[in-house]
Steps between C-alpha positions, in 0.01 A plus 500: 500500500669733746838402352412661166531879483164645402639712214684202352194278541280750318747512213513121478121476522467740208751295303303180568170653388651638181670168425189281513295745294757482220387147412142584404545568130723198453273257685179615333662486157644152560166374627309642205740332258473165679725421797785266406577209735871429535452191717240317705584250772207357693288793622776757443524700178769741382420765241710728284304782666638401843858552389416811300322668790786415736755645258308829485485534878859388561633754251306779671612399851865477393474842337356649820710332769736223598293276729520123440202358310339159544272420207292189441641452152869592528574454871745735669659780305873457556490411868273421790469779759647503847248388768404858596534656154209649309418328173224458245281189463321480167228292340468647151178316413303338780211297363681382187247227421212748519693731269573213260132405479374857469356519851540865613630417848875545525740756638853630535647487849806683639603512864775682685627252758750449776539128566148356518351836596318675218545872567301633205291342227367605161256275313374608161194368317549588131145399400334748737791745516500467879815556704492387863788636710586507868679361799510509880467859619422618146138399464356358179429694183320412178608714205634756745186524713489376859287188539245509781446152637150357540415327826676164550298196398564127464314462174728452196825304532729480197738211449674298231699192406872571454650314205692262727227454762364167620140526382352259755673676789388841374138387460500360852635822647251715310214273597578567865472875436159494333314513831655839581444674166187569294666461159834391355647640180796406278610789281805320366724793595640516853625858474166630376319299768706668772451843345126444503513387863693813593243713317206325669362327190586166658529423869785252517758304305680176576735280302767250601815450295459825309817672381635806678494719187129421456404644839771738624343818362152389605614444857634856509163624375323303773729662759422842360127429511521394866412133452425343835675171421806444282684167512793424270697185578806410294508131403794509256734755345221669306173322593274622781169420668279808520181598680368857496175627647400864481 
């Protein structure tokens, strides 16, 4: 964080917040008309809305800067960054299956990163018109207002099953956690889960084998909110194991 000049960071943060908000009209319109599935392999689904949302955000980011962009749908824009170079990490529609089925739990996630450090995150919930934004040293805001954290509690733990996860292994790991938490919840959207943890609506989030673009912005939000435990372990080029407790 200290390696990013504050003025430049503020400008990039503003860009990120504007970018994710741009998708609202498109996503709500596509959902109302019936989301179109491009492909489905196992538990993973790809929608026309995924690619459309990513195209909107990429165009805006390119217009407002020259940082490399890693998007879930199109990969790197042009080139991968140098190890210490700032870049964007984008999930244009997190919770695609929810969106496809008309479940109003999905979000748009954009993180400013350096390596595996998420410097700033913006997660937008089009259904509720809620924009969560923040990062280490920046605090956490919801629609521009500072979020005041409730007292820490080990009550509600959010989790999920990544599309490539071993179900038996995941169930075993979650079973071991049930003694420490009052309730477990699966929203079906990792980014939104982390945003809700950062805002104090949930108390923790864990998922193994989740993709970096699903959680990068949410980890920045957790940092901004002062989460007491943040674990992010890389297990492949883009997959990570994550545990966050506020």
